[in-house]
C-alpha positions as CSV (number, residue, x, y, z in Angstrom):
1,M,-6.2,14.9,-4.4
2,S,-9.0,13.5,-3.9
3,P,-9.4,9.7,-4.2
4,S,-12.0,8.2,-6.5
5,T,-14.4,5.9,-4.9
6,K,-16.4,2.8,-6.8
7,S,-18.6,0.4,-5.3
8,T,-20.5,-2.2,-6.9
9,F,-22.0,-3.6,-3.1
10,H,-23.5,-1.9,-0.1
11,I,-20.5,-1.0,1.6
12,T,-20.6,1.1,4.6
13,Q,-18.4,4.4,5.5
14,S,-17.1,2.3,8.7
15,D,-15.3,0.0,5.7
16,F,-13.8,3.3,3.9
17,Q,-12.6,4.3,7.0
18,Q,-10.9,1.3,8.1
19,I,-9.4,0.9,4.5
20,T,-8.0,4.7,4.5
21,Q,-6.9,4.2,7.8
22,V,-4.8,0.7,6.8
23,I,-3.6,2.7,3.6
24,E,-2.7,5.6,6.1
25,Y,-0.6,3.1,8.1
26,Y,1.0,2.0,4.8
27,F,2.1,5.3,4.1
28,D,3.5,5.8,7.5
29,G,5.3,2.5,7.8
30,L,6.9,3.0,4.3
31,Y,7.8,6.7,5.1
32,N,9.0,5.8,8.7
33,G,10.9,1.9,8.1
34,D,8.5,0.7,10.5
35,T,8.7,-2.7,9.9
36,Q,6.1,-3.7,12.5
37,L,3.1,-1.4,11.1
38,L,4.0,-2.8,8.1
39,D,3.9,-6.8,9.1
40,N,0.5,-5.9,11.0
41,I,-1.4,-4.6,8.0
42,F,-0.2,-7.0,5.5
43,Q,-1.2,-10.5,5.7
44,N,1.5,-13.7,6.2
45,E,0.5,-14.7,2.8
46,S,1.1,-11.8,1.2
47,W,3.1,-11.6,-2.3
48,L,4.5,-8.1,-3.5
49,I,4.8,-8.1,-7.5
50,T,6.7,-6.0,-9.8
51,P,7.3,-6.8,-13.4
52,C,10.3,-7.6,-12.7
53,G,10.4,-9.9,-9.8
54,R,8.3,-11.2,-6.8
55,R,8.9,-11.4,-2.8
56,D,6.9,-12.6,0.1
57,K,6.1,-10.7,2.7
58,K,9.2,-12.0,4.9
59,Q,11.5,-10.8,2.4
60,W,10.4,-7.4,1.9
61,L,10.2,-6.2,5.5
62,K,13.8,-7.8,5.7
63,D,14.1,-5.5,2.7
64,V,13.0,-2.2,4.3
65,A,14.8,-3.1,7.3
66,N,17.7,-2.8,5.8
67,R,17.3,0.2,4.0
68,P,17.3,3.6,5.4
69,S,13.7,5.6,5.5
70,P,12.7,8.2,3.5
71,K,12.4,10.2,6.6
72,E,15.9,8.9,7.6
73,L,16.7,10.7,4.2
74,Q,14.9,13.5,4.8
75,Q,12.4,12.9,1.6
76,D,9.3,14.5,1.5
77,Y,6.4,13.0,2.3
78,L,3.7,13.0,-0.9
79,F,2.4,10.0,-1.0
80,S,-1.3,10.1,-1.7
81,I,-4.3,7.5,-2.1
82,L,-5.2,7.5,-6.0
83,A,-8.7,5.4,-6.2
84,I,-10.3,3.3,-3.9
85,D,-12.8,0.3,-5.2
86,I,-14.6,-1.6,-2.9
87,I,-16.7,-4.5,-3.8
88,S,-18.4,-6.4,-0.6
89,D,-15.3,-8.3,1.3
90,Q,-12.4,-6.8,-0.8
91,A,-11.1,-3.5,-2.1
92,M,-8.3,-2.4,-4.5
93,V,-6.4,0.8,-3.7
94,K,-4.7,2.8,-6.1
95,V,-1.8,4.6,-4.7
96,Y,1.1,6.9,-5.8
97,C,4.4,6.4,-3.7
98,P,7.1,8.5,-4.4
99,I,10.1,7.1,-2.6
100,F,13.8,7.4,-2.8
101,E,14.5,8.2,-6.7
102,F,11.2,6.1,-7.7
103,K,7.7,7.4,-8.7
104,Y,5.6,4.2,-7.7
105,I,2.3,3.4,-8.2
106,D,0.7,0.7,-6.3
107,F,-2.3,-1.3,-6.8
108,L,-2.9,-2.8,-3.2
109,G,-5.5,-5.7,-2.7
110,L,-7.3,-5.8,0.5
111,I,-9.6,-8.4,1.7
112,K,-11.6,-7.9,5.1
113,S,-11.5,-10.9,7.4
114,D,-12.7,-11.2,11.0
115,N,-13.9,-7.8,10.7
116,Q,-10.5,-6.5,9.8
117,W,-9.3,-5.1,6.0
118,Q,-5.7,-6.2,5.8
119,I,-3.7,-5.7,2.6
120,V,-3.2,-9.4,0.8
121,S,-1.3,-8.1,-2.4
122,K,0.8,-5.7,-3.7
123,M,1.7,-4.8,-7.5
124,Y,3.7,-1.9,-8.3
125,T,5.8,0.1,-10.9
126,D,7.8,3.0,-11.2
127,V,5.9,5.4,-13.6
128,A,8.9,7.9,-13.7
129,V,10.9,4.9,-15.9
130,Q,8.1,5.1,-18.3
131,S,8.2,8.8,-18.7
132,S,11.6,9.3,-19.4
């Protein structure tokens, strides 16, 4: 699936490529349970928020480290970027993350700081629950 892209300010192809690379690292980190990779792409002050709870980055990384990875469970790698909205040094990326028994839609907020894009927030929900 090809993501929709929207920008209301001038961005460079390099910005788009850097953002998509961060998201690919995110997918790889989730799939492989690679907490070092995930740690590198999230700012330290990041929060992960669902309708039912909130976790800081440190707690989330512990949770990822203490569960089997989708790769270990031999699950299919079906992650995809659904949309990217970039405004200057900020971006919002909508992704599809089917892992374990869940079908998550994540909204990832990114900021460009010191010429590097990082994830600063993650909001996510299981759309499989809503469709049943």
